[in-house]
C-alpha positions as CSV (number, residue, x, y, z in Angstrom):
1,M,10.3,33.6,48.9
2,Q,10.5,31.4,52.0
3,T,9.9,27.6,51.9
4,A,6.7,27.8,54.0
5,E,5.2,30.5,51.8
6,M,6.0,28.5,48.6
7,F,4.3,25.5,50.0
8,R,1.3,27.5,51.2
9,I,0.8,29.0,47.7
10,F,1.3,25.5,46.1
11,L,-1.3,23.9,48.4
12,D,-3.7,26.8,47.8
13,N,-3.4,26.2,44.0
14,L,-4.3,22.5,44.6
15,K,-7.6,23.3,46.2
16,I,-10.7,22.6,44.1
17,P,-12.2,26.1,43.2
18,D,-15.4,27.0,45.1
19,E,-17.4,27.2,41.9
20,R,-16.5,23.7,40.9
21,M,-17.1,22.4,44.5
22,Q,-20.6,23.9,44.3
23,A,-21.3,22.2,41.0
24,I,-20.1,18.9,42.3
25,A,-22.2,19.2,45.4
26,T,-25.2,19.9,43.3
27,H,-24.6,16.9,41.0
28,Y,-24.1,14.7,44.1
29,K,-27.4,16.0,45.5
30,N,-29.3,15.5,42.2
31,A,-28.0,11.9,41.8
32,T,-28.9,11.0,45.3
33,R,-32.4,12.5,45.0
34,R,-33.1,10.6,41.8
35,L,-32.0,7.3,43.3
36,N,-34.0,7.9,46.4
37,I,-37.1,8.6,44.3
38,E,-36.5,5.5,42.2
39,F,-35.7,3.0,45.0
40,R,-37.4,4.5,48.0
41,G,-40.1,6.8,46.7
42,A,-38.7,9.8,48.7
43,A,-37.2,12.9,47.1
44,N,-34.3,13.5,49.4
45,G,-30.9,14.6,48.1
46,F,-28.7,13.7,51.1
47,N,-29.8,10.5,52.7
48,N,-28.5,7.0,51.8
49,R,-25.3,8.1,50.2
50,L,-21.6,8.2,51.2
51,K,-18.9,10.2,49.5
52,V,-15.9,7.9,49.1
53,G,-12.5,7.9,47.3
54,S,-10.5,11.1,47.4
55,A,-13.7,13.1,48.0
56,G,-14.6,11.1,51.0
57,R,-11.1,11.0,52.4
58,R,-10.8,14.8,51.7
59,T,-7.7,14.3,49.6
60,A,-9.0,15.5,46.2
61,V,-7.1,18.2,44.4
62,S,-8.0,20.5,41.6
63,K,-7.1,18.1,38.8
64,T,-9.2,15.3,40.2
65,S,-11.4,14.0,37.4
66,D,-13.3,11.1,39.0
67,L,-15.5,11.5,42.1
68,D,-16.9,8.5,43.9
69,M,-20.3,8.0,45.6
70,L,-21.8,5.0,47.2
71,Y,-25.6,4.8,47.0
72,I,-26.9,2.5,49.8
73,M,-29.7,0.4,48.4
74,P,-32.7,-0.6,50.5
75,A,-32.0,-3.9,52.3
76,R,-35.4,-5.1,51.2
77,L,-34.2,-5.2,47.6
78,W,-31.2,-7.5,48.3
79,G,-33.2,-10.6,47.2
80,D,-34.2,-9.0,43.9
81,Y,-30.6,-9.0,42.8
82,Q,-29.6,-12.5,43.8
83,S,-31.1,-14.5,40.9
84,G,-30.7,-14.7,37.1
85,I,-27.7,-14.2,35.0
86,N,-25.3,-11.5,36.3
87,P,-27.8,-9.7,38.6
88,Q,-25.0,-7.3,39.4
89,R,-25.2,-6.0,35.8
90,R,-28.9,-5.7,36.1
91,L,-28.5,-3.6,39.3
92,L,-26.1,-1.2,37.6
93,R,-28.4,-0.9,34.6
94,D,-31.4,-0.1,36.9
95,V,-29.3,2.7,38.5
96,K,-28.2,3.9,35.1
97,E,-31.8,4.2,33.8
98,A,-32.9,6.0,37.0
99,L,-30.0,8.6,36.6
100,K,-30.9,9.2,33.0
101,L,-34.1,10.8,34.1
102,S,-32.2,13.6,36.0
103,F,-29.1,13.9,33.8
104,T,-30.6,14.2,30.4
105,Q,-27.7,16.1,28.8
106,Q,-24.9,13.8,30.1
107,E,-23.5,10.5,28.9
108,I,-24.3,7.8,31.4
109,K,-22.7,4.4,31.1
110,V,-22.2,1.2,33.1
111,D,-18.6,0.3,33.9
112,R,-17.5,-2.9,35.6
113,L,-18.3,-1.7,39.1
114,V,-20.1,1.6,38.8
115,V,-22.3,3.9,36.8
116,Q,-20.5,6.9,35.4
117,I,-22.1,10.3,34.9
118,I,-19.8,12.1,32.4
119,F,-19.4,15.9,32.6
120,D,-17.0,18.1,30.7
121,S,-14.1,18.2,33.2
122,F,-14.9,15.4,35.6
123,H,-17.2,12.4,36.1
124,I,-19.1,11.0,39.0
125,E,-19.0,7.3,39.6
126,V,-22.0,6.0,41.4
127,Q,-21.7,2.6,43.0
128,P,-24.9,1.0,44.3
129,V,-24.2,-1.1,47.5
130,F,-25.9,-3.1,50.1
131,E,-24.9,-2.5,53.7
132,T,-23.7,-5.4,55.9
133,D,-24.4,-5.9,59.5
134,E,-20.9,-4.8,60.3
135,G,-21.4,-1.4,58.6
136,H,-19.4,-2.4,55.5
137,F,-20.8,-2.6,51.9
138,K,-21.3,-5.3,49.3
139,Y,-20.8,-3.9,45.8
140,P,-21.4,-5.4,42.4
141,D,-18.6,-6.7,40.2
142,T,-20.0,-7.7,36.8
143,K,-16.8,-9.4,35.7
144,A,-16.3,-11.6,38.8
145,N,-16.6,-15.4,38.5
146,D,-15.6,-15.6,34.9
147,G,-18.1,-12.9,33.8
148,N,-21.1,-14.3,35.7
149,G,-21.0,-11.5,38.3
150,G,-20.4,-11.5,42.0
151,W,-20.3,-9.3,45.1
152,R,-17.2,-7.8,46.8
153,V,-16.9,-6.0,50.1
154,T,-15.5,-2.4,50.6
155,K,-14.9,-0.7,54.0
156,P,-14.6,3.0,53.3
157,R,-15.8,4.0,56.8
158,M,-12.8,2.4,58.3
159,E,-10.5,4.3,56.0
160,I,-12.1,7.6,56.7
161,T,-12.1,6.9,60.5
162,E,-8.4,5.9,60.5
163,M,-7.4,9.0,58.6
164,R,-9.4,11.3,60.9
165,Y,-7.9,9.6,64.0
166,F,-4.3,9.7,62.6
167,R,-4.6,13.4,61.7
168,N,-5.9,14.3,65.1
169,N,-3.6,12.1,67.2
170,K,-0.4,11.5,65.2
171,S,0.5,13.8,62.3
172,S,-1.4,17.0,61.4
173,N,0.4,17.0,58.0
174,L,-1.3,13.9,56.7
175,H,-3.7,15.5,54.3
176,N,-1.3,18.0,52.9
177,L,1.2,15.2,52.1
178,F,-1.6,13.4,50.3
179,R,-2.4,16.4,48.2
180,I,1.3,17.1,47.4
181,L,1.7,13.5,46.2
182,R,-1.4,13.7,44.1
183,A,0.0,16.7,42.3
184,W,3.3,14.8,41.7
185,K,1.3,11.8,40.4
186,N,-0.7,14.0,38.0
187,R,2.3,16.0,36.8
188,N,4.4,13.0,36.1
189,T,1.6,10.6,35.0
190,V,2.5,8.1,37.6
191,N,0.5,4.9,37.4
192,M,-0.8,4.8,41.1
193,G,-4.3,4.9,42.3
194,G,-5.3,7.5,44.9
195,L,-5.9,4.9,47.7
196,L,-2.4,3.5,47.2
197,I,-0.8,7.0,47.4
198,D,-2.8,7.7,50.6
199,T,-1.7,4.3,52.0
200,L,2.0,4.8,51.3
201,A,2.0,8.4,52.7
202,W,0.2,7.1,55.9
203,R,2.8,4.3,56.2
204,F,5.6,6.8,55.9
205,L,4.3,9.2,58.6
206,K,3.4,6.2,60.8
207,Q,7.0,5.1,61.0
208,T,8.5,8.5,61.9
209,D,7.9,11.2,64.5
210,A,9.8,13.8,62.6
211,Y,6.7,15.4,60.9
212,D,4.0,14.9,63.5
213,N,3.4,18.6,64.2
214,T,5.8,20.5,62.0
215,G,4.7,23.4,59.8
216,M,5.1,24.0,56.1
217,V,8.7,25.1,56.5
218,S,9.5,21.4,56.9
219,Y,7.5,20.2,53.8
220,G,10.5,20.1,51.5
221,L,12.3,17.7,53.9
222,M,9.1,15.7,54.4
223,C,8.8,15.2,50.6
224,R,12.5,14.3,50.3
225,D,12.2,11.7,53.2
226,F,9.0,10.3,51.8
227,F,10.6,9.5,48.4
228,D,13.6,8.1,50.3
229,F,11.2,5.8,52.2
230,L,9.5,4.8,48.9
231,H,12.9,4.1,47.3
232,K,13.8,1.8,50.1
233,E,10.5,-0.1,50.1
234,D,10.7,-3.8,49.5
235,A,8.8,-5.1,46.5
236,H,5.1,-5.7,47.2
237,E,2.5,-7.6,45.2
238,H,-0.1,-5.5,47.1
239,Y,-0.6,-3.2,50.0
240,S,-3.3,-3.4,52.7
241,A,-5.4,-0.3,52.4
242,I,-5.2,2.4,55.1
243,G,-7.6,1.6,57.9
244,S,-9.6,-1.1,56.3
245,G,-6.9,-3.6,55.4
């Protein structure tokens, strides 16, 4: 079997099956509709949400177990979550209670930053956010400020935009390298988050022209060169995320 054919089969096996994709889409829709009913009085399953994480960056693979969604809260409610002890926890609890009305058979729990809806083979993490004037999002962190709660900022649109631009204008192999590395991470239980993997792969392809427009026949060499790049990386306390910094 030729190298290109092996990688084609490998990548096909990493795709999320259509049946599971449909189930995920339905759960996203139901969660969004319930939160729109609760906070806006409108039964719409698509507005005021943003798929983020590997789902939003289109780098999820078949073994992906956590799927992330931002729910954009109405701006008029910002003041309601600025007073009292840990209003961030109160916001997450309000979201949890709303979701329980639609997901009656699932465990729903508040984590530090999100509300988790637990299914058999995956879970959806819903993060309520308030949009800033710059198009970024403030999200609740219940353990910030010594457990008193606080707000942090995330910029997922910038990450998604950069990946789209890079794929279209630099390397068409970007997303496939992401997926291959996720399979490596899952197979070897590597302690790396998905955004770090995406950022490292992006940094690798950014510094070389060798794999800008090559086909799958080159993927063995691309993976070899990526791990060589990783091996030669200086020690980092942190990395600036792809696109958003």
